[in-house]
N, C-alpha and C positions, 0 to 999 in steps of 0.2 A: 471478330478476333478480340475485341474489347470485352465482350461478354464472357468469352472463354478465359481470358486473363483474370477477370473479376472472380469467376467461379474457382479458378485455380488458387488465387490469393486467399479466398475465403476458406477453402479446404486446408490450406497451410495454417491459417490462423486457428481453425478448429482443432487441428492436430496439436498445436502448441498449448491449447487451453487445458488447464488442469483443475481438478476439484480438490479442495482442501478439507480434510476431515476435521470436525470440531475437536476430536481427541488429539490429533497431531498439533493443531493450533494451540491448544491449552498447554501441551507439553513443551512446545517451543517457547511460548510466552513465559513459562516458569523458568526455563533455562536463561532466557534473556533477562528476566527480572533479577535472578541470582547474579548474573554477570554484571548488570548495571550497579547493583548494590555493592559489589566488590570493587568495581572500578571508579565509581563516582559517589560523591556525597549526596547527590540527588539529581533529579531531572526536573528543571523548572520550566514551565510553559504558561503562556497567557490563556486562561480559559475562555476569555472573550474572543480571542483570535481563533481558537479551536472551534468555537460555536459558529463564527463567521465562515470558516472553511467548511464546516459540516453543512451549513445552509447552502453554500456554493455547490458542494457535491450533490446535495439533494436536488437543487435546481438543474444542474447538469444532467443528472439521471432522468429527471422528468422530461427533459428536452432531448433525451437519447444522445447525450454528449459525454465526453470523458474529461476528467481533470488529470493532468499529468504533473507530478512533482519532480523537481530537478534538484536533488541535494547537491551540495558543493563537492562532495567526494574528496574532501581534504583527508578524510579517513573513511574506512568502510563502515564505521559505526554510525555515520550520519543516516544512511537509509535504513539501518536496522532500528535505530531509535525512532525514526519517523513512523515506520510501520507499527512498532510497538505502541507508541502514543495513540495512534489512530485506532488500533485494535482495542485499547483500554477505554 
C-alpha cells in the first residue's frame, strides 16, 4: 500500500510540474522590471549574500535536495521580487 501511495503522489507531482518557456520568462521579467521601476526607487540587495545563496542552491542540487524560500508575505510583491532577483 505504501508503494502505491508513493506512486500516486509522484503522479500528482508530475501533473503539477510545468515547463517555462524562455520567451515567456523574458516577457514576464520585462513587465516586472517596468513595474519595479515605477513603484520603487530601486531594489538593493547584498551581492555577497546572493552568491552565498547561489552556492547553497548548487550544493543542494548536487545532493538532490531542495531549497525552499519563505517570504514574509507582508505583501505579494515579496515573492515576485525574490523570483526576479534570482532570475537576474
